[in-house]
C-alpha positions in Angstrom: -196.5 145.3 34.7 -198.0 148.7 34.0 -197.7 150.2 30.5 -196.0 153.6 30.2 -198.1 156.6 30.0 -199.9 157.0 26.5 -200.1 160.7 25.5 -202.0 160.0 22.6 -204.8 158.3 24.4 -207.3 160.9 25.7 -211.0 161.5 26.7 -213.4 163.2 24.3 -213.2 166.0 26.7 -209.3 166.6 26.5 -209.7 166.1 22.5 -212.2 168.8 22.5 -210.2 171.2 24.4 -207.1 170.4 22.1 -209.2 170.8 19.2 -210.3 174.3 20.2 -206.5 175.2 19.6 -206.3 174.1 16.1 -205.5 176.7 13.6 -208.2 177.7 11.3 -208.6 175.4 8.4 -206.9 172.4 10.2 -208.5 169.1 8.5 -209.5 166.6 11.1 -209.5 162.9 9.6 -211.4 160.2 11.7 -211.5 156.4 11.6 -212.3 153.6 14.1 -211.9 150.0 14.7 -210.9 147.3 17.2 -207.2 147.0 15.8 -206.8 143.7 18.0 -203.7 142.3 16.1 -202.3 145.5 14.4 -200.8 144.2 10.9 -199.5 145.8 7.6 -203.1 146.4 6.4 -203.9 148.6 9.4 -200.6 150.6 9.1 -201.5 151.0 5.6 -204.9 152.3 5.8 -204.0 154.4 8.8 -201.0 156.1 7.0 -203.3 156.7 3.8 -205.9 158.1 6.1 -203.5 160.5 8.1 -202.3 161.8 4.6 -205.9 163.1 3.8 -205.6 165.8 6.7 -203.7 167.6 9.3 -204.6 165.2 12.0 -206.0 161.7 12.2 -208.2 160.7 15.3 -208.6 157.2 16.1 -211.8 155.9 17.7 -210.8 152.8 19.5 -213.4 150.0 20.6 -213.3 149.3 24.1 -213.0 145.5 25.2 -216.7 145.7 26.1 -217.5 147.2 22.5 -215.5 144.3 20.9 -217.5 141.9 22.7 -220.8 143.5 21.5 -219.7 143.1 17.9 -219.6 139.4 18.5 -216.0 139.0 17.2 -215.6 135.8 19.5 -215.7 134.6 22.8 -211.6 135.1 23.0 -211.8 138.6 21.7 -210.1 141.1 22.0 -207.1 139.4 22.2 -205.2 142.7 23.4 -206.7 145.0 26.1 -207.9 148.2 25.0 -205.0 149.8 26.8 -202.5 147.5 24.9 -204.1 148.2 21.5 -203.9 151.9 22.2 -200.3 151.7 23.3 -199.4 149.9 20.0 -201.4 152.4 18.2 -199.7 155.2 19.9 -196.5 154.2 18.5 -197.6 155.0 14.9 -196.6 158.4 13.9 -199.7 158.6 11.6 -202.1 158.4 14.7 -202.3 161.8 16.4 -204.9 160.9 18.9 -207.1 158.0 20.4 -210.2 158.0 22.0 -211.7 154.8 23.5 -215.5 154.5 22.8 -217.7 151.9 24.6 -220.8 151.9 22.2 -221.5 149.5 19.4 -220.9 152.1 17.2 -218.7 155.3 16.9 -221.7 157.5 16.1 -221.7 159.7 19.2 -218.1 160.2 19.2 -218.2 161.1 15.3 -220.9 163.8 16.5 -218.4 165.2 19.0 -215.2 165.1 17.0 -217.1 166.8 13.6 -214.2 165.4 11.4 -214.0 167.0 8.0 -213.1 163.5 6.5 -214.5 160.1 7.6 -212.5 156.9 6.5 -213.2 153.2 6.7 -211.5 150.4 4.8 -212.5 149.4 1.4 -214.7 146.5 2.9 -217.1 149.3 4.0 -219.4 150.8 1.3 -219.5 154.6 1.9 -223.3 154.4 2.4 -222.9 151.9 5.3 -220.0 153.9 7.0 -221.5 155.0 10.5 -221.5 158.7 10.7 -221.7 159.1 7.0 -224.7 161.2 7.1 -223.4 163.7 10.0 -220.2 164.0 8.2 -221.9 164.8 4.8 -224.6 166.9 6.3 -221.8 169.1 7.6 -219.9 169.4 4.5 -217.3 166.8 4.9 -216.3 163.6 3.0 -216.8 160.2 3.8 -214.2 157.7 2.0 -213.8 154.0 1.6 -210.2 153.3 1.2 -208.9 150.3 -0.7 -207.4 147.6 1.5 -204.1 146.1 1.4 -204.9 142.7 -0.1 -204.1 139.6 1.9 -204.3 141.3 5.4 -207.0 140.8 8.0 -207.1 140.0 11.6 -209.5 137.3 11.0 -207.1 135.7 8.6 -204.3 136.3 10.7 -206.0 134.5 13.6 -207.2 131.5 11.1 -203.3 131.1 10.2 -202.2 131.2 13.8 -204.7 128.8 15.2 -204.1 126.2 12.4 -200.4 126.3 13.4 
């Protein structure tokens, strides 16, 4: 059965057309990830990221990209369309753009966010796109994670049951 249409999922071309309509001073926040199994840690991080600006753009790793990251032979558990559909249900996520490369660098260059956010397990200096955003006068932040929640820990728990 096909999923309903997802109005938050768009191509970079469509996003750039919408971005051209933003009011002056509109602060774009960008984050990215696989979001294979959505858990409270994800929701907390995305909510706090969105609070930093006027819109949150989420770069979602494609299925191919997740496999390139070596997360395991059975990953992703949910397809990119399923992951995007679930993420679109969050009010804190404004737009979702799927990227197929191993990193979101080219997407970050195209989006040109004022704020780039990753979870606290990423030192700021290691965040992909850090140099691009800071050179343009933006901020790069590593936000603390909600303790006790990770996809890896969740999968270990499920597989042990």
